N, C-alpha and C positions, 0 to 999 in steps of 0.2 A: 595736697597742694593747696596753699593758702593764698588768698587774693585780696588786695584793698582795693575799694571803687571808690571813687567821688563824683560828685556832680554838683556844678555851682551855675546858678541861674540868677541874674538881676533882671527884672521887668518894671516897665513904666505903664502902667493903664492909665487911660485918660479919663476914666470913669469906672463905675461899678462893672465889675467883669466877674464871671465864674470860671476858675482855672482849672483844668484837669491835668495832673502829672501821672506819667509813667517814666519814672526813674528809679525806683526801688527795685531790688531783686526780687524775682519772680517767687512764688511759693515753692516749698518742697526743697529748698536750699537752705543749707545750714548756714546760721547766721550768728556767730558767737558775739559781734558787736553790731549796733545798726543806729543811726541817729539821722533824723529828718528835722531841721529847724528852719522856720519861715518866720520872717520879720517882716512888718508892714511900716511904713512911713520912718519914725524918728527912732523906731525900737519897739514896737508894739509886738509882742509873739503871738503867732496865730496857730491853731491846732487844725490840721486838716483831717476830713474823715476818709477812713480808707475803704474801699470797696474792692472786692475780691470776685472776679468773673469766672466762669467755668473752666477757662484755660490756666487759671491760676495766675492770672496778670493782676498786678496790683496798682489800683489806681487812688490817687489821692486829691481831694477835691476840696477847693479852697474859694470863698466867694468874699471878694475885697472890694475897696473903692478906688477911688485915685489916689495917686502917692506910690513911691517906688516899693518894690517886693523883693526882698531879698531870700533866697531858697539855697540851702545847703544840706547836700546829703551825703553820707559816708557809711560805709559798711566794711566790715571783713567777713569774708566769704568761705566759708570752710567746703568740705567735701559734700555735694549732693546726693540724694538718694538715686537709685537705679532709674533711668529713664521710662516713663510710661509706654507701655506698648502701644501701638495706634489701634483704635477699634473702627467698627463699621461707619459710625457717623463720621470719623475723619477721613476715612475714603470717600464718603459721599461730599462732605463740605470742602474739601481741599482738592477735589478734582474739579470743582466748578469754576469759570471763569470769573475773576472778579474786577473790581474797578482798575487797578493798575498792572492786573496780571491776566490780559485778555486771550487766553489759551486759545479760545475759538478763531480769534484773528491769525494767530502764527500757527494753526494746525497743519496747514498743507506744506509749509516750510519745514515744521519740524518733521513731518513724516516723509519728506524726499531726504532730508539729512540724515536722520536718525534711524532709516527702514533697517528692521532686521536687529536692532539692538534691543537690549533688555537687560533688567536687574542691574548689577554693578557695572557692566559695561556701558549702560547707557548713562547712568550717573557720571561717569568718568568722561566720556564723549561730549555730554552737555556741558560739565565744568570746563573743559579743554575748548570747547567752541566760543564760549563766552568769554573767557579768559583772555583768549588770543584775538578775538575779533572786536571786543569793546577796549577803548582806551580811556584809563581812569584820569578825569578832567575835573578837579575840583572847581566850582564855581560856575559850572556850564549848565549843571541840572535845574529845572524848576520843580515846584513842588506837585505841579500837575502832569509831569512826565511818566510815562507808562513804560510796560515793556516793548509795545509796538514803536514808541518813540525812541528807545534805546537801540533797538533795532535797526530803525531808519537812519539815526545818527553816528551809529557806532563810538557813542561817548557816554560818560556818566559818572556818577559816583555809587558807593556800597549799595544803596537801596535800588539803585536802577540795575546793577547786576543782579541783585537778588530777583527783582520782579522778572528780569529777563529769563534767569534759570529756572524760576517757577512756572512761569508761562509755558516753556518749551516741554518742561516735565509733565505737565497737566495735559498738554497737547497728545503726549504720548503714553497717555493712561496711566501716570504714576502720580499718586497724592502728594502734592508740593504745599508748603506753607513758608511763612515769613517770620523771622525771629530778630528782633532788636536785642543787642547784646553790649556789654561791656567787653573790652579786646585787650587784655594785656599785651605788650608788644606791637600794637598799632601805630603807625606813623603815617601822617600826623594823626595825633590822638583825638577822638571824637567818640560819639555814639556810633555804633557799628550796625550793620545789618547783615544777615545772611540768610540763605535758604535752607530748608530740611525736605529731605526727600525719604518717602517711605517705600521701603524695599522689604518683601516678605515679612512685614508686620513691624519693622524696626524703623525708626526715624534717624537719618544720617543727613549731617551736616554739609552743606555743598557752600563753599565761599570762593566764587570766580575771581574775586578780587585778589587773591593769595596775599593780603597784606598782614594777616596776623595769624599765629597758630593756632588752630580750631580746639585743640585740646584744652588751651587756657580759657575759652569763652566762658562767661556768664549771662546765664539768659536773664533778660528783663521782661520781655513781653513776647507774646507769640500770636499770630494771627493770619488771615487770608492773605494782607497786604500790608503796605505802611499805614493805610488808614486805620488799621486796628492798633497799630503800636506807636503813635507819634509820641514823642517825650513831652510835648506841649499841647494842649488844646485850648482854647478859649471861647467864651460865649458873652457877648455883651459888647462894652465899649472897646475902642480901638487899644490895642497891645503892642510895646516896643519891647524885644528882647535886646536889652544894652550890654550882657554880659553872659558868656558861656564858656563854662571851661569843664573838661572830663579827663578824668585819670583813671587808669586803671593797672596795677602791676601785680605780681608774683612776690610773696614776701619770704618764702623759705627755700624755694628752688631756682634755678636758671628757666629761661623760656625753653619750652619743648620745640625739638625739630619738628618743622611742617614737611610733611609728605603727601603731597596732593592726591596719590594713588589711594592713601589709607582710608580705611573708613572710619569716621569718628562719630560718636554720639554727642548730643548736648544734652546735659541733664535739665 
């Protein structure tokens, strides 16, 4: 399965700013072709410093002054290697509450709702609970909203669904983490977010939005929650995002059929 992914960002910094991008496909994925082009002002090309963290996330860092910045990323994505099994550090790190996934605050509710469930049955129950109790509502979510917010309001976007799934699973003693992805078939097209849950040493994708087939997803970044996986962070002067366009599609096969009950791994 070969996929083509692109991301376009136009930025307008008011002064000197340090930009951190997470738009490149993660390590351990075959990339027959990949390009990251960054232009500042009237056409000055910029070279970003690539940094790779322990999770295989690829961050690109650029320091620029005032003036428009044009970022274009495109890649052809081939087959990935086998997903790495979870280790003991995963079990520790991804069971802890985090900024947007307050598993300690939803503990009592999770225990009442999912009492007696474990393994794949628990994954299916949590996915169905979030899918049916939260309304997908573009434009209503704030960057500071968390799993607790989503539980209270019953609305949000993909990151909110992922945060709530993660918080509920952690409250049930299942390691869970956040993944930013390119998602062929997503409508409307954008960067997408899903949860991953560890059952019997294997990570499985949980996407309670049900908006894209999980088998076609391409990993960008992995972390505790959205704080670890933002497609753009900046430090310094004020920054305006004036244009954002994301695209992801399959090049050689039709979109796979999505079955929410099927266990799917994200490479």
